[in-house]
C-alpha positions as CSV (number, residue, x, y, z in Angstrom):
1,M,-35.0,9.1,-40.8
2,L,-37.4,8.8,-37.9
3,V,-36.5,7.0,-34.7
4,R,-39.3,6.2,-32.2
5,M,-38.4,7.0,-28.6
6,T,-40.8,6.4,-25.7
7,G,-43.9,7.7,-27.4
8,R,-42.0,10.4,-29.2
9,V,-40.6,10.7,-32.7
10,K,-37.1,12.1,-33.3
11,R,-36.2,13.4,-36.7
12,G,-32.7,12.8,-38.0
13,G,-30.9,14.4,-41.0
14,V,-32.4,17.9,-40.6
15,T,-32.6,19.7,-43.9
16,S,-31.6,23.3,-44.2
17,G,-34.3,25.9,-43.7
18,V,-34.1,26.9,-47.4
19,G,-34.4,23.3,-48.5
20,R,-37.4,22.7,-46.3
21,I,-39.1,25.9,-47.7
22,R,-38.5,24.7,-51.3
23,A,-39.8,21.3,-50.4
24,A,-42.9,22.8,-48.7
25,F,-43.8,24.9,-51.7
26,A,-43.3,22.0,-54.1
27,G,-45.4,19.6,-52.1
28,V,-48.4,21.9,-51.2
29,L,-50.5,20.8,-54.1
30,Q,-49.4,17.2,-53.9
31,G,-50.2,17.1,-50.2
32,A,-53.6,18.6,-50.7
33,R,-54.5,16.2,-53.5
34,A,-53.4,13.3,-51.2
35,M,-56.0,14.3,-48.6
36,V,-58.9,14.7,-51.0
37,G,-61.3,11.7,-50.9
38,T,-59.4,10.0,-48.0
39,R,-60.5,9.3,-44.4
40,R,-57.2,10.7,-43.1
41,R,-57.7,13.4,-40.5
42,P,-56.4,16.8,-41.5
43,R,-53.3,18.4,-40.0
44,L,-53.3,22.2,-39.7
45,N,-50.4,24.7,-40.1
46,L,-51.8,27.8,-38.5
47,G,-50.3,31.3,-39.2
48,C,-48.1,29.7,-41.8
49,G,-46.9,32.9,-43.5
50,D,-44.2,32.0,-46.0
51,H,-43.9,28.4,-44.7
52,P,-46.7,26.2,-46.0
53,L,-46.2,22.5,-45.3
54,P,-47.0,19.7,-47.7
55,G,-50.0,17.6,-46.7
56,F,-51.3,20.2,-44.3
57,I,-54.2,22.7,-44.5
58,N,-52.1,25.9,-44.4
59,L,-54.0,28.9,-42.9
60,D,-52.8,32.5,-42.6
61,K,-54.0,36.1,-42.4
62,R,-52.8,36.6,-46.0
63,G,-55.5,34.2,-47.1
64,G,-58.1,35.8,-44.9
65,W,-57.9,33.5,-41.8
66,T,-57.0,34.8,-38.3
67,F,-56.6,33.0,-35.0
68,E,-59.4,35.2,-33.6
69,S,-61.9,34.0,-36.2
70,G,-61.5,30.5,-34.8
71,L,-61.7,27.1,-36.6
72,K,-65.4,27.1,-37.4
73,D,-64.8,25.2,-40.7
74,F,-63.6,22.2,-38.7
75,A,-65.9,19.8,-36.8
76,T,-65.3,19.0,-33.2
77,E,-62.6,16.2,-32.8
78,S,-61.8,16.2,-36.5
79,V,-58.1,17.3,-36.7
80,A,-55.1,15.0,-36.0
81,A,-52.5,17.7,-35.3
82,I,-51.9,21.5,-35.3
83,T,-48.5,23.2,-35.8
84,I,-47.9,26.9,-35.2
85,S,-44.6,28.6,-35.7
86,H,-43.9,32.2,-34.7
87,A,-47.5,33.5,-34.9
88,L,-49.1,33.5,-31.5
89,M,-47.2,36.7,-30.5
90,Y,-49.6,38.6,-32.8
91,V,-52.7,37.4,-31.0
92,E,-53.9,39.8,-28.3
93,A,-53.9,38.4,-24.8
94,K,-57.7,38.8,-24.4
95,D,-58.2,36.4,-27.4
96,I,-55.9,33.7,-26.2
97,P,-58.5,31.7,-24.1
98,F,-60.9,31.5,-27.1
99,V,-58.1,30.6,-29.5
100,F,-56.8,27.8,-27.3
101,S,-60.3,26.5,-26.7
102,E,-60.7,26.2,-30.5
103,F,-57.5,24.2,-30.7
104,H,-58.8,21.8,-28.1
105,R,-62.2,21.6,-29.7
106,V,-61.0,20.5,-33.1
107,L,-58.3,18.1,-32.1
108,V,-59.1,14.4,-31.6
109,P,-58.5,12.9,-28.2
110,G,-54.8,12.3,-28.1
111,G,-54.3,14.9,-30.9
112,I,-51.1,17.0,-30.8
113,I,-50.6,20.8,-31.0
114,R,-47.0,21.9,-31.5
115,I,-46.0,25.5,-30.9
116,T,-42.7,27.0,-31.9
117,G,-42.2,30.5,-30.6
118,D,-39.8,33.2,-29.6
119,D,-38.7,33.0,-25.9
120,T,-39.5,36.5,-24.7
121,Q,-38.6,35.7,-21.1
122,N,-35.1,34.4,-21.7
123,P,-32.5,37.2,-21.3
124,Q,-30.3,35.3,-23.9
125,S,-33.0,35.4,-26.5
126,L,-32.9,38.1,-29.3
127,A,-36.7,38.5,-28.6
128,F,-36.3,39.1,-24.8
129,G,-39.0,41.5,-23.7
130,G,-40.7,41.3,-27.1
131,W,-39.9,42.2,-30.7
132,T,-40.3,45.8,-31.6
133,G,-39.3,45.5,-35.3
134,D,-41.5,46.0,-38.4
135,E,-44.3,43.8,-36.9
136,P,-44.1,44.3,-33.1
137,F,-45.3,41.5,-30.8
138,V,-48.7,42.2,-29.1
139,T,-48.3,39.2,-26.7
140,L,-45.2,37.7,-25.0
141,T,-44.5,34.0,-25.5
142,S,-42.2,31.6,-23.6
143,P,-42.4,28.0,-22.5
144,S,-44.0,28.9,-19.2
145,I,-46.5,31.3,-20.7
146,V,-47.6,29.1,-23.6
147,G,-47.5,26.0,-21.4
148,G,-50.0,27.7,-19.0
149,W,-52.3,28.5,-22.0
150,L,-52.1,24.9,-23.1
151,E,-52.7,23.5,-19.6
152,R,-55.7,25.8,-19.0
153,A,-57.2,24.7,-22.3
154,G,-57.1,21.0,-21.2
155,F,-53.8,19.7,-22.7
156,D,-51.0,17.7,-21.2
157,V,-47.9,19.8,-21.8
158,H,-44.5,18.7,-22.9
159,Q,-41.4,20.7,-23.6
160,V,-39.6,19.1,-26.6
161,D,-36.7,20.0,-28.8
162,E,-36.7,21.0,-32.5
163,N,-36.6,17.4,-33.7
164,T,-38.7,15.5,-31.1
165,T,-42.5,15.2,-31.2
166,F,-45.3,13.2,-29.6
167,F,-47.0,13.0,-33.0
168,S,-46.8,9.9,-35.1
169,D,-44.3,11.5,-37.5
170,A,-42.0,14.6,-37.6
171,S,-44.2,16.4,-40.1
172,I,-45.3,19.0,-37.5
173,C,-41.8,19.9,-36.5
174,Q,-40.9,23.4,-37.7
175,S,-37.6,25.2,-37.0
176,F,-37.3,28.0,-39.6
177,H,-36.2,30.8,-37.1
178,R,-33.1,30.1,-35.0
179,G,-33.0,27.6,-32.1
180,P,-32.6,27.8,-28.3
181,P,-32.1,30.0,-26.4
182,H,-34.0,32.3,-28.8
183,V,-36.8,29.8,-29.7
184,F,-38.7,27.2,-27.7
185,F,-40.6,24.1,-28.8
186,I,-43.6,22.9,-26.8
187,E,-46.4,20.4,-27.4
188,G,-49.8,19.8,-25.9
189,V,-51.6,16.4,-26.1
190,R,-55.4,16.6,-26.0
191,R,-56.5,14.5,-23.0
192,V,-58.5,11.4,-23.9
């Protein structure tokens, strides 16, 4: 169920993470078929890992795509929305300006980028100071850090919760890895 609230969409009846994963895998082919031959603008799920979303173009390093290689296969102002969950921490700081300029370039005016990430500046977060596990972070992420990147790239920045979005539907909302205070949700709206 979606409830429209002051330019934002709120998702109700959140499905479990496992249920959403199963639904995503089951719907990948159906979603891709639905986009073929239509004038609907694509939505991108970047750095998707094990979480492809139905109806999205899902790109990940396992398929040969990287943030650093950009979005050269997409025309300027051709993408409706971008969602990224727990992937920007693997992009080196020196590459961030280019990566965010590519997000801005491909999104239509008014297009939305949604970023879900680990809050490495919150002392209550399990990722405080950065993750040092099997795939250590190379860049720290937090609402203030990512908000700054978005703002410098030309986006209006909005902190949102896991179920609220400025996009026309809740399809870009991802919450596979914990919630606050460990994780933050932020959106950028491409200025018109």
